[in-house]
C-alpha positions in Angstrom: 0.0 0.0 0.0 1.4 3.4 -0.9 1.0 6.3 1.5 1.3 9.9 0.3 2.6 12.3 2.9 2.9 16.0 3.4 5.7 16.4 5.9 5.8 19.1 8.6 9.1 19.1 10.5 10.1 21.0 13.7 6.5 20.9 15.1 5.5 20.9 18.8 4.1 17.3 18.7 4.2 14.2 16.5 0.9 13.4 14.8 -0.7 11.9 11.7 -3.7 13.6 10.2 -5.5 11.3 7.7 -6.9 12.7 4.5 -10.5 13.8 4.3 -13.1 11.3 3.0 -12.5 10.2 -0.5 -14.7 12.1 -3.0 -13.1 11.0 -6.2 -12.3 7.3 -6.6 -8.6 6.5 -7.3 -7.5 10.0 -6.3 -4.3 10.3 -4.3 -4.9 10.7 -0.6 -2.4 12.9 1.3 -1.7 12.3 5.0 -0.3 15.2 6.9 2.4 14.1 9.2 3.9 16.4 11.8 7.1 15.5 13.6 9.4 17.2 16.2 12.6 16.3 14.4 14.3 18.7 12.0 15.2 17.5 8.5 18.9 16.9 9.3 20.7 13.7 8.2 17.4 11.8 7.6 16.1 12.2 11.2 12.7 13.6 10.1 12.2 10.8 7.5 13.0 8.2 10.2 10.6 9.8 12.6 7.8 9.9 9.9 8.4 6.3 9.2 8.1 5.3 12.9 5.0 7.4 13.3 3.4 5.8 10.2 4.2 2.4 11.5 2.5 3.2 14.8 -0.5 4.8 13.1 -1.1 1.8 10.8 -0.2 -0.7 13.6 2.7 -2.4 11.9 6.4 -2.8 12.5 8.8 -0.1 11.4 10.6 -2.5 9.1 7.5 -2.8 6.9 7.5 1.0 6.2 9.8 2.1 3.4 10.4 5.6 1.9 10.0 5.3 -1.9 10.4 8.9 -3.0 10.8 12.5 -1.6 13.8 12.0 0.7 14.5 15.8 0.6 11.0 17.0 -0.3 8.0 18.0 1.7 5.8 15.6 -0.3 6.9 12.0 0.2 5.7 8.6 -0.8 6.0 5.6 1.6 5.2 2.0 1.0 3.8 -0.2 3.7 4.2 -3.9 2.9 
């Protein structure tokens, strides 16, 4: 399953905001993920992956960053 993420780094708290209800079938759904970590040496990406694993109730090893390593919009895969 692919998860599309709008990343917000340096926030006060870690949280995942799911996309609104799907109005158009097969449209991309963007989750907003806020993390405390700054985007330095991949720390924010790792924090986002951990938070997504917790949100989807799976292990961290099953969450993989596919694209957007240095962008605000990222794509993760959960296997």
